[in-house]
C-alpha positions in Angstrom: 0.0 0.0 0.0 2.8 2.4 0.9 4.7 1.7 -2.4 1.8 2.8 -4.7 1.2 5.9 -2.5 4.9 6.8 -2.8 4.8 6.4 -6.5 1.7 8.6 -6.8 3.3 11.2 -4.5 6.5 11.4 -6.5 4.5 11.6 -9.8 2.4 14.5 -8.5 5.4 16.3 -7.1 7.2 16.1 -10.4 4.2 17.4 -12.3 3.9 20.4 -9.9 7.6 21.2 -10.2 7.5 21.1 -14.0 4.4 23.3 -14.0 6.0 25.8 -11.7 9.1 25.9 -13.8 7.1 26.4 -17.0 5.1 29.3 -15.4 8.3 30.9 -14.2 9.9 30.7 -17.7 6.8 32.1 -19.3 6.8 35.0 -16.8 10.5 35.7 -17.6 9.9 35.6 -21.3 6.9 37.9 -21.0 8.8 40.3 -18.8 11.7 40.4 -21.2 9.3 41.0 -24.1 7.7 43.9 -22.3 11.1 45.4 -21.5 12.1 45.0 -25.1 9.0 46.8 -26.3 9.1 49.6 -23.7 12.9 50.3 -23.8 13.4 53.5 -25.9 16.1 53.5 -28.6 19.5 54.8 -27.6 19.4 57.6 -30.3 16.1 58.8 -31.6 17.3 61.2 -34.3 16.5 60.9 -38.0 19.1 60.8 -40.8 18.8 62.1 -44.4 19.6 64.6 -47.1 18.1 68.1 -47.4 18.0 71.3 -49.4 17.5 74.7 -47.8 16.1 78.0 -49.2 15.6 81.1 -47.1 16.2 84.8 -46.5 18.6 86.2 -43.9 18.4 89.7 -42.4 22.1 90.7 -42.0 24.0 93.8 -41.1 25.0 96.0 -44.1 26.9 99.1 -43.1 24.7 101.2 -40.8 21.5 99.2 -41.3 20.1 95.7 -42.0 19.3 94.2 -45.4 17.9 90.9 -46.6 20.2 88.4 -48.2 19.1 85.3 -50.2 20.3 81.9 -48.9 20.5 78.6 -50.7 22.2 75.4 -49.6 22.0 71.7 -48.7 23.4 69.1 -46.5 23.4 65.6 -45.0 22.4 64.7 -41.5 23.2 61.5 -39.5 21.6 61.1 -36.1 22.8 64.0 -34.0 25.3 65.5 -36.4 24.9 67.2 -39.8 26.9 69.2 -42.3 26.6 70.9 -45.6 27.0 74.2 -47.5 25.3 77.5 -48.0 25.5 80.2 -50.6 24.4 83.8 -49.7 24.1 86.7 -52.1 23.4 90.4 -51.7 22.7 92.5 -54.9 21.5 96.0 -54.0 20.4 98.7 -51.6 23.7 100.2 -50.8 25.0 103.1 -53.0 28.0 105.5 -53.0 29.7 108.1 -55.1 33.2 106.8 -55.1 34.3 108.8 -58.1 32.2 111.9 -58.8 29.8 112.0 -60.6 29.6 108.3 -61.0 27.2 106.3 -58.8 28.0 102.8 -57.6 26.1 100.0 -55.8 27.5 97.2 -53.6 27.2 93.5 -54.3 28.6 90.5 -52.4 28.4 86.8 -52.5 30.0 84.1 -50.3 29.8 80.4 -49.7 30.0 78.7 -46.3 30.6 75.2 -45.2 28.8 74.3 -41.9 28.9 71.6 -39.3 26.3 71.2 -36.5 24.6 69.2 -33.8 21.0 68.6 -33.2 20.0 69.4 -29.6 16.4 68.2 -29.9 14.3 66.3 -32.4 10.6 65.8 -31.7 7.8 65.0 -34.0 7.0 68.6 -34.8 10.0 70.6 -33.4 13.7 70.4 -33.8 16.6 72.6 -32.4 19.9 72.7 -34.2 23.2 74.5 -33.4 25.8 75.0 -36.2 28.9 76.9 -37.0 30.0 77.8 -40.5 33.1 79.2 -42.2 33.4 80.6 -45.7 35.0 82.9 -48.2 33.4 85.6 -50.3 33.8 88.4 -52.8 32.5 92.0 -52.5 32.4 94.6 -55.3 31.4 98.1 -56.1 29.6 98.1 -59.4 29.4 101.2 -61.6 25.7 102.0 -62.3 26.2 103.6 -65.7 27.6 100.5 -67.4 27.3 97.7 -64.8 31.1 97.5 -64.6 32.9 95.9 -61.6 34.9 98.9 -60.4 36.8 97.6 -57.3 36.5 94.4 -55.4 37.8 92.6 -52.3 37.7 89.1 -50.9 36.8 88.4 -47.3 36.3 85.6 -44.8 33.2 84.9 -42.7 32.6 82.9 -39.5 29.0 82.5 -38.3 27.5 80.4 -35.4 23.8 79.9 -35.5 20.9 78.5 -33.4 18.0 77.2 -35.5 14.5 76.2 -34.5 12.6 74.0 -37.1 8.9 73.2 -37.3 7.7 70.1 -39.3 4.2 70.5 -40.7 4.8 67.4 -42.9 7.5 64.7 -42.9 9.7 66.1 -45.7 9.2 69.9 -45.2 10.6 71.9 -42.3 10.1 75.6 -41.7 12.8 77.3 -39.8 13.8 80.5 -37.9 17.4 81.2 -37.0 19.5 83.5 -34.9 23.2 83.9 -35.3 26.2 86.2 -35.3 28.2 87.0 -38.5 31.9 87.9 -38.2 33.5 89.3 -41.3 37.3 89.7 -41.7 40.0 90.6 -44.3 37.7 93.0 -46.1 39.7 95.7 -48.0 37.3 97.9 -49.9 36.6 101.6 -50.2 34.0 103.1 -47.9 33.3 99.8 -46.1 34.9 97.9 -43.2 34.7 94.5 -41.5 32.5 95.9 -38.8 29.9 97.2 -41.3 29.0 93.6 -42.1 29.5 92.0 -38.7 26.7 91.5 -36.2 23.5 89.7 -35.4 21.6 87.8 -38.1 18.1 86.6 -38.4 16.8 84.1 -40.9 13.7 82.3 -42.0 13.1 79.7 -44.7 12.2 76.1 -45.5 14.2 72.9 -45.5 13.1 70.0 -47.7 14.5 66.6 -47.5 14.3 62.8 -47.3 14.6 61.5 -43.7 14.6 58.1 -42.0 14.8 57.1 -38.4 
């Protein structure tokens, strides 16, 4: 009588131990699955290529004038880089050689490198610094002749806030400081074109997380 009871007891004990082990393993797998689902990615920034078109309000002698901006770049996670071309074609006049009238033009290209401080669904904050070289010229009004010219260098740090109405279009507003050096031209100095800058525009691109 004792032997059959011992066999039944051992059988039931084994079944209970196996059931408990299976339940524990299932709980661990379920817990790991939940943690895998809930764990956020290490870096949640998108990567892609983009083109940028905008207008910058920049210092020009004793006032501010608008400057057209065009460029493009590549972004990878938290870093990005690219180029910009800015051009100013009018609004400043001088009589360098009487009675001739001249207007000022300049154009420069900048390479930039930046980091993305924040990237949410609809808002992004970027910080970048750029360096470039340009050419400034006084143009004679009577015959559109380039009278005198000078090359210059430019350094410009910027903070940019971008808004994303749709996935591939971003509207931006920027605040920066432009520092111009090595300018050697009649009636203008480096300080005339150095100072705070403000910009607005759009950035179109193809992005992936």
